[in-house]
C-alpha positions as CSV (number, residue, x, y, z in Angstrom):
1,M,-66.0,-39.3,30.5
2,N,-69.1,-37.5,29.2
3,V,-68.6,-33.8,28.6
4,V,-71.8,-32.2,27.6
5,G,-72.5,-28.9,25.9
6,L,-68.9,-28.0,25.3
7,N,-68.8,-25.5,22.4
8,L,-65.2,-24.5,22.4
9,V,-65.2,-23.8,18.7
10,R,-66.2,-20.2,19.4
11,K,-62.7,-19.6,20.8
12,A,-60.2,-18.3,18.4
13,I,-58.1,-21.2,17.1
14,M,-55.7,-19.0,15.4
15,N,-53.0,-17.9,18.0
16,K,-51.1,-15.7,15.6
17,I,-52.6,-13.1,13.3
18,I,-50.7,-11.9,10.3
19,I,-50.8,-8.1,10.3
20,L,-50.8,-6.6,6.8
21,N,-48.5,-3.7,6.4
22,V,-50.8,-1.1,4.9
23,V,-48.0,1.2,3.8
24,W,-46.5,-1.5,1.6
25,V,-49.9,-2.1,0.1
26,F,-50.1,1.5,-0.8
27,V,-46.7,1.4,-2.3
28,A,-47.5,-1.6,-4.4
29,V,-50.7,0.1,-5.7
30,G,-48.8,3.2,-6.3
31,A,-46.2,1.3,-8.3
32,F,-49.0,-0.2,-10.4
33,Y,-50.4,3.3,-11.2
34,L,-46.9,4.6,-12.0
35,G,-46.3,1.8,-14.5
36,R,-49.7,2.2,-16.0
37,N,-49.4,5.9,-16.4
38,D,-46.0,5.6,-18.1
39,E,-47.6,3.7,-20.9
40,P,-49.1,5.6,-23.8
41,N,-52.8,5.4,-23.9
42,G,-54.5,6.9,-26.9
43,S,-58.0,6.5,-25.5
44,E,-57.3,9.0,-22.6
45,A,-58.6,12.4,-23.1
46,K,-56.0,15.2,-22.3
47,I,-57.5,18.4,-21.0
48,S,-55.6,21.6,-20.8
49,D,-56.0,23.5,-17.6
50,G,-54.9,26.8,-19.0
51,G,-51.6,26.8,-17.2
52,G,-49.7,24.7,-19.6
53,K,-50.2,21.4,-17.7
54,N,-51.9,18.4,-19.1
55,R,-54.1,16.3,-16.9
56,S,-56.0,13.1,-17.5
57,S,-59.7,12.9,-17.2
58,Q,-59.3,9.3,-16.1
59,N,-57.7,9.3,-12.7
60,R,-55.9,11.6,-10.2
61,S,-52.7,9.6,-10.3
62,S,-52.3,10.6,-14.0
63,Q,-52.9,14.3,-13.0
64,V,-50.2,14.1,-10.4
65,R,-47.8,12.2,-12.7
66,S,-48.3,14.6,-15.7
67,S,-47.8,17.7,-13.6
68,S,-44.4,16.5,-12.4
69,S,-43.1,14.7,-15.4
70,E,-43.8,17.2,-18.2
71,G,-40.4,18.8,-18.1
72,G,-41.2,21.4,-20.8
73,K,-44.3,22.7,-19.0
74,K,-44.4,25.5,-16.5
75,G,-45.1,24.6,-12.9
76,G,-44.0,20.9,-13.0
77,S,-40.4,21.5,-14.0
78,Q,-40.1,24.7,-11.9
79,S,-41.5,22.9,-8.8
80,A,-39.1,20.0,-9.3
81,K,-36.2,22.3,-9.6
82,T,-37.2,24.2,-6.5
83,N,-37.3,21.0,-4.5
84,G,-34.0,19.6,-5.7
85,L,-35.7,16.8,-7.7
86,S,-34.6,16.4,-11.3
87,Q,-37.7,14.3,-12.2
88,G,-40.7,12.7,-10.7
89,V,-43.1,14.2,-8.2
90,T,-42.2,17.1,-6.0
91,L,-42.2,17.5,-2.3
92,A,-44.8,20.2,-2.6
93,Q,-47.2,17.9,-4.4
94,Y,-46.8,15.2,-1.7
95,Q,-47.4,17.8,1.1
96,R,-50.6,19.2,-0.6
97,E,-52.1,15.8,-1.4
98,T,-55.1,14.9,0.8
99,D,-56.1,11.6,-0.8
100,A,-54.4,8.9,1.3
101,L,-53.9,6.5,-1.6
102,V,-52.4,9.1,-3.9
103,A,-50.3,10.5,-1.1
104,N,-48.7,7.2,-0.5
105,K,-48.0,6.8,-4.2
106,L,-46.4,10.2,-4.2
107,F,-44.3,9.3,-1.2
108,A,-43.1,6.1,-2.9
109,D,-42.1,8.2,-5.9
110,L,-40.2,10.6,-3.6
111,L,-38.2,7.8,-2.2
112,L,-37.5,6.3,-5.6
113,T,-36.1,9.7,-6.9
114,L,-34.5,10.7,-3.6
115,K,-31.0,12.3,-3.9
116,A,-28.5,13.0,-1.1
117,E,-28.8,16.7,-1.7
118,N,-32.5,16.9,-1.2
119,A,-32.9,14.2,1.5
120,R,-32.5,16.8,4.3
121,E,-35.5,18.8,2.9
122,V,-37.7,15.7,2.8
123,F,-36.6,14.8,6.4
124,E,-37.6,18.3,7.7
125,A,-41.0,18.0,5.9
126,L,-41.6,14.7,7.6
127,L,-40.6,16.1,10.9
128,E,-43.1,18.9,10.5
129,K,-45.8,16.4,9.4
130,R,-45.1,14.4,12.6
131,K,-45.5,17.5,14.8
132,N,-49.0,18.0,13.2
133,G,-49.9,14.3,13.8
134,G,-49.8,13.3,10.2
135,E,-46.9,10.9,10.3
136,N,-47.1,7.7,12.4
137,G,-43.5,6.6,12.1
138,E,-43.8,4.2,9.2
139,Q,-43.1,6.8,6.5
140,M,-40.1,8.1,8.5
141,A,-38.7,4.5,8.7
142,F,-39.0,4.0,5.0
143,F,-37.5,7.4,4.3
144,L,-34.5,6.8,6.7
145,E,-33.8,3.5,5.0
146,A,-33.8,5.2,1.6
147,W,-31.6,8.0,2.9
148,G,-29.3,5.5,4.5
149,K,-28.6,4.0,1.1
150,L,-27.4,7.4,-0.1
151,D,-25.7,8.7,2.9
152,G,-25.7,6.4,6.0
153,E,-23.8,8.8,8.3
154,A,-26.2,11.7,7.6
155,A,-29.2,9.5,8.0
156,L,-28.0,8.2,11.4
157,A,-27.1,11.7,12.6
158,A,-30.6,12.9,11.7
159,V,-32.2,10.2,13.9
160,E,-31.0,12.2,17.0
161,E,-33.4,15.0,15.9
162,L,-36.5,12.8,16.2
163,G,-36.9,13.4,19.9
164,G,-39.1,11.1,21.9
165,D,-37.9,8.1,23.9
166,G,-34.7,6.2,23.2
167,R,-36.6,3.1,22.1
168,R,-38.3,5.0,19.3
169,R,-35.1,6.6,18.1
170,G,-33.5,3.1,18.3
171,F,-36.0,1.6,15.9
172,A,-35.5,4.6,13.6
173,S,-31.8,4.1,13.6
174,I,-32.3,0.5,12.6
175,S,-34.0,1.7,9.4
176,A,-31.2,4.1,8.6
177,M,-28.5,1.5,9.2
178,K,-30.4,-1.1,7.2
179,G,-30.3,1.2,4.2
180,W,-26.6,1.9,4.7
181,A,-25.6,-1.8,5.1
182,S,-27.6,-2.7,2.0
183,S,-25.6,-0.3,-0.2
184,D,-22.2,-0.3,1.6
185,P,-21.9,-3.2,4.1
186,T,-18.2,-2.6,4.7
187,A,-18.6,1.0,5.7
188,A,-21.7,0.3,7.8
189,R,-19.9,-2.4,9.7
190,A,-16.9,-0.2,10.3
191,H,-19.2,2.5,11.8
192,L,-20.7,-0.1,14.0
193,E,-17.4,-1.4,15.3
194,G,-16.4,2.1,16.2
195,L,-19.2,2.4,18.8
196,E,-19.0,1.4,22.4
197,A,-21.1,-1.5,23.6
198,G,-24.5,-0.5,24.7
199,F,-28.1,0.0,23.7
200,E,-27.4,2.1,20.6
201,K,-24.9,-0.4,19.2
202,G,-27.2,-3.3,20.0
203,M,-30.0,-1.7,18.0
204,L,-27.7,-0.9,15.1
205,V,-26.6,-4.5,14.8
206,Q,-30.1,-5.4,13.8
207,G,-29.9,-2.8,11.0
208,V,-26.6,-4.1,9.7
209,V,-27.9,-7.7,9.7
210,S,-31.1,-6.7,8.0
211,G,-29.3,-4.6,5.4
212,M,-26.7,-7.3,4.6
213,A,-29.4,-10.0,4.4
214,S,-31.4,-8.0,1.8
215,V,-28.4,-8.2,-0.6
216,D,-26.3,-11.1,0.6
217,P,-27.8,-13.5,3.2
218,Q,-24.6,-15.5,3.5
219,L,-22.6,-12.4,4.4
220,A,-25.2,-11.6,7.0
221,T,-25.0,-15.1,8.4
222,E,-21.2,-14.9,8.7
223,F,-21.5,-11.6,10.5
224,V,-23.9,-13.0,13.1
225,L,-21.7,-16.0,13.6
226,E,-18.6,-13.8,14.0
227,M,-20.3,-11.7,16.7
228,D,-21.4,-14.8,18.5
229,E,-17.9,-16.3,18.5
230,A,-16.5,-13.0,19.7
231,R,-18.9,-13.0,22.7
232,R,-17.9,-16.5,23.6
233,A,-14.2,-15.7,23.4
234,E,-14.8,-12.8,25.8
235,G,-16.6,-15.1,28.2
236,G,-20.1,-14.1,27.2
237,D,-23.0,-16.4,27.3
238,G,-23.2,-16.7,23.5
239,G,-26.7,-15.6,23.3
240,E,-28.6,-17.4,26.1
241,D,-29.8,-14.4,28.2
242,R,-33.2,-13.0,27.6
243,W,-32.2,-9.8,25.7
244,R,-29.5,-11.5,23.7
245,G,-31.9,-14.3,22.8
246,Y,-34.5,-11.8,21.5
247,A,-31.9,-9.9,19.5
248,T,-30.6,-13.2,18.0
249,D,-34.2,-14.2,17.0
250,R,-34.7,-10.9,15.2
251,Q,-31.4,-11.1,13.4
252,M,-32.1,-14.7,12.2
253,E,-35.6,-13.8,11.2
254,A,-34.2,-11.2,8.8
255,I,-31.8,-13.7,7.3
256,A,-34.3,-16.5,7.2
257,R,-36.8,-14.2,5.3
258,A,-34.1,-13.5,2.7
259,Q,-33.2,-17.2,2.4
260,M,-36.9,-18.2,2.0
261,Q,-37.3,-15.7,-0.8
262,Q,-34.9,-17.9,-2.7
263,G,-37.0,-21.0,-2.1
264,M,-37.7,-23.2,0.9
265,P,-35.0,-25.8,-0.1
266,Q,-32.4,-23.0,0.1
267,A,-33.8,-21.9,3.5
268,T,-33.8,-25.4,5.0
269,A,-30.3,-26.1,3.7
270,W,-29.1,-22.8,5.3
271,A,-30.6,-23.7,8.7
272,E,-29.1,-27.1,8.6
273,S,-25.6,-25.8,7.8
274,L,-25.4,-23.6,10.9
275,P,-23.4,-24.8,14.0
276,D,-25.5,-26.3,16.8
277,G,-26.6,-23.7,19.4
278,S,-28.9,-20.8,20.0
279,I,-28.4,-19.4,16.5
280,K,-29.3,-22.6,14.8
281,S,-32.3,-23.0,17.1
282,S,-33.5,-19.6,16.1
283,A,-33.0,-20.3,12.4
284,F,-34.9,-23.6,12.6
285,D,-37.7,-21.8,14.5
286,R,-38.1,-19.0,11.9
287,V,-37.9,-21.3,8.9
288,A,-40.2,-24.0,10.4
289,E,-42.9,-21.4,11.2
290,N,-43.1,-20.2,7.6
291,F,-42.6,-23.6,6.1
292,A,-45.5,-25.0,8.1
293,Q,-47.8,-22.3,6.9
294,S,-47.0,-22.9,3.3
295,D,-46.7,-26.7,3.3
296,P,-47.5,-28.3,6.6
297,A,-46.9,-31.9,5.5
298,A,-43.4,-31.1,4.1
299,A,-42.5,-29.0,7.1
300,A,-43.6,-31.8,9.4
301,E,-41.3,-34.3,7.7
302,W,-38.4,-31.9,7.7
303,V,-38.7,-31.0,11.4
304,K,-39.3,-34.7,12.4
305,S,-36.0,-35.6,10.8
306,H,-34.3,-33.2,13.3
307,A,-36.6,-33.7,16.2
308,D,-34.1,-35.6,18.3
309,Q,-31.8,-32.5,18.4
310,E,-32.1,-29.8,20.9
311,Y,-31.9,-27.0,18.3
312,A,-35.2,-28.3,16.8
313,E,-37.2,-28.1,20.0
314,R,-38.8,-24.7,19.1
315,A,-39.4,-25.8,15.5
316,V,-41.3,-28.8,16.7
317,R,-43.7,-26.5,18.6
318,E,-44.1,-24.3,15.5
319,V,-45.1,-27.2,13.3
320,S,-47.3,-28.8,16.0
321,E,-49.2,-25.6,16.4
322,E,-49.8,-25.2,12.6
323,L,-50.8,-28.9,12.2
324,S,-53.2,-28.8,15.2
325,R,-55.0,-25.8,13.8
326,K,-56.1,-27.7,10.8
327,D,-56.4,-31.3,12.2
328,P,-55.6,-31.7,15.9
329,A,-56.0,-35.5,15.7
330,A,-53.5,-35.7,12.9
331,A,-51.2,-33.4,14.9
332,V,-51.4,-35.8,17.8
333,S,-50.6,-38.7,15.5
334,W,-47.5,-36.8,14.3
335,A,-46.5,-36.0,17.9
336,E,-46.6,-39.7,18.7
337,E,-43.9,-40.4,16.2
338,L,-41.5,-37.9,17.6
339,P,-38.6,-38.8,20.0
340,E,-39.5,-38.7,23.6
341,A,-37.4,-35.6,24.3
342,T,-39.6,-33.4,22.1
343,Q,-42.9,-35.4,22.1
344,A,-44.3,-33.7,25.2
345,S,-44.2,-30.2,23.9
346,A,-45.8,-31.2,20.6
347,M,-48.4,-33.2,22.5
348,R,-49.3,-30.3,24.7
349,Q,-49.9,-28.0,21.8
350,S,-52.0,-30.5,19.8
351,I,-54.2,-31.5,22.7
352,E,-54.9,-27.9,23.5
353,Q,-56.3,-27.3,20.0
354,W,-58.2,-30.7,20.0
355,T,-59.8,-29.8,23.3
356,R,-61.0,-26.5,22.0
357,Q,-62.5,-28.2,18.9
358,D,-63.8,-31.5,20.4
359,A,-63.2,-32.0,24.1
360,E,-64.9,-35.3,24.3
361,A,-62.8,-36.8,21.5
362,A,-59.6,-35.4,23.1
363,G,-60.6,-36.9,26.4
364,Q,-61.3,-40.3,24.9
365,Y,-57.8,-40.2,23.3
366,L,-56.2,-39.5,26.7
367,T,-57.7,-42.7,28.1
368,T,-55.7,-44.7,25.6
369,M,-52.3,-43.1,26.5
370,E,-49.9,-45.0,28.7
371,E,-48.2,-43.4,31.7
372,S,-45.4,-41.2,30.4
373,A,-44.1,-37.6,30.3
374,S,-46.0,-37.1,27.1
375,R,-49.3,-38.2,28.8
376,D,-48.7,-35.9,31.7
377,A,-48.1,-33.0,29.3
378,A,-51.2,-33.9,27.3
379,V,-53.4,-34.2,30.4
380,S,-52.1,-31.0,31.8
381,S,-52.9,-29.2,28.5
382,F,-56.4,-30.8,28.4
383,A,-57.2,-29.8,32.0
384,R,-56.0,-26.2,31.6
385,T,-58.0,-25.7,28.5
386,L,-61.1,-27.2,30.0
387,D,-61.0,-25.6,33.4
388,R,-63.3,-22.7,32.7
389,E,-66.0,-24.8,31.0
390,D,-66.0,-27.8,33.3
391,P,-63.6,-27.4,36.3
392,V,-64.8,-30.6,38.0
393,V,-63.8,-32.7,35.0
394,A,-60.6,-30.7,34.6
395,A,-59.7,-31.3,38.3
396,E,-60.3,-35.0,38.0
397,W,-57.9,-35.2,35.0
398,A,-55.3,-33.0,36.6
399,A,-55.3,-35.4,39.7
400,S,-54.4,-38.3,37.4
401,I,-51.0,-36.8,36.3
402,S,-48.1,-38.9,37.4
403,D,-45.4,-36.3,37.8
404,E,-45.9,-34.6,41.1
405,G,-44.6,-31.2,39.9
406,T,-46.7,-31.2,36.8
407,R,-49.7,-32.4,38.7
408,N,-49.5,-29.7,41.4
409,E,-48.9,-26.9,38.8
410,T,-52.0,-28.1,36.9
411,L,-54.2,-28.4,39.9
412,Q,-53.2,-24.9,41.0
413,S,-54.0,-23.6,37.6
414,V,-57.4,-25.3,37.6
415,G,-58.1,-24.1,41.1
416,R,-57.3,-20.4,40.2
417,S,-59.7,-20.6,37.2
418,W,-62.4,-22.3,39.3
419,V,-62.2,-19.7,42.1
420,Q,-62.8,-17.1,39.4
421,T,-66.0,-18.7,38.1
422,D,-67.4,-20.4,41.2
423,A,-65.5,-19.5,44.4
424,E,-67.7,-21.4,46.8
425,A,-67.4,-24.7,44.9
426,A,-63.7,-24.2,44.4
427,K,-63.1,-23.6,48.1
428,A,-65.0,-26.8,48.9
429,W,-62.8,-28.8,46.5
430,L,-59.5,-27.4,47.6
431,P,-59.1,-29.4,50.9
432,N,-59.5,-32.7,48.9
433,S,-57.5,-31.5,45.9
434,G,-54.2,-33.1,47.1
435,L,-52.5,-29.7,47.2
436,S,-50.6,-28.6,50.3
437,E,-52.2,-26.0,52.6
438,E,-49.7,-23.5,51.4
439,A,-50.6,-24.2,47.8
440,Q,-54.3,-24.0,48.6
441,A,-53.9,-20.6,50.2
442,E,-51.9,-19.4,47.2
443,V,-54.8,-20.3,44.9
444,I,-57.3,-18.3,46.9
445,E,-54.9,-15.3,47.4
446,S,-54.1,-15.2,43.7
447,A,-57.8,-15.0,42.9
448,A,-58.3,-12.3,45.4
449,R,-55.5,-10.3,43.8
450,G,-57.1,-10.8,40.4
451,G,-54.3,-13.1,39.3
452,G,-56.7,-15.4,37.5
453,R,-55.3,-18.0,35.1
454,R,-51.6,-18.7,35.1
455,F,-50.0,-20.9,32.5
456,G,-47.1,-23.2,33.1
457,P,-44.5,-24.2,30.6
458,G,-45.7,-24.5,27.1
459,R,-48.8,-22.4,27.6
């Protein structure tokens, strides 16, 4: 095969983008300024503003800090008293601040000095800020978590005042419950158990798990396992339906994150200790994804040692994806060493990335593969990735797939893409494609509806 002019490198190889949480960046920067301003600095010039307050000529953070911490000065101490804060910045200062960086520092200070008796006032200020379009939900989430640590019941009750749709309030309630469970897991769990089954309780479970995980990952794990066992005893599916699977993934992600903070050996041992099933599968998936990003080679060895187990199937895909981003050929070699049960999914992922980077080399490799389920998966991935750039070659490869179901799915996928780019040529190919008349008609109808490309399993 000779594929000329393929320049697939321009496509984005990275399938997942790590989104930085800007608010936490601001909080970190704010903490830095706070620590720096608490240290004496004889070189800073202090300028009296005539009202008894000292302000630094070096930075605005020092101005804010001095005006709120100089307890003997007018203004700072009076304002703190008015807002129910015994020390630190005042609510009024935060509300007046227009510099985004300084405002986030002040907000972090407010949370660090928050008291149960002044939490309501801060909540109402954030509500007002939201009405004016100045609060996007992140600050409210951080605040509710802080309030939940002080008074979980009050924080949860306040969520009902947020308005908007139930989903938005549901996520806010997770923050409040997370704070509550991190400070008093017994009381938080008792509150949860007193609720009727439904959407609200389902959302709050995530808050309890996240809060427990932040202070005691093992306690959180036991809680999740207990819930799963109870569902099974009641005749439930134990977490296999779509919603339950999503919820389980989120719960295990929170625990896995806490375990990984203690080191990857701790995280892998935790995942291995879980009973077989959907919970263990989710834990392996979460740990493998992060492990592969930090140490792909070690992650590959760990996952390969479990690759013959059903619970490791998703973890195999995670590692294969990460390996193939850096070296698709090496990822294919790794996939070849896996048990047959999981080899196909790893091969599919690796070949896709290899085709994007060097379609000719990927095609040459395919010619060396013997007939098998792995070859079918690899050829299907190759054809689907290539179909926009060279549908003729893609169709030829798709027709060589042994398994009838996989072959027909791949041919239809290639056909749909081909109709989108060159309808006349695609329609001329269809009668000789090997597809049934019904399948040919579906390809054309899908293109007419704007259906475009459809991916089968693994895509």
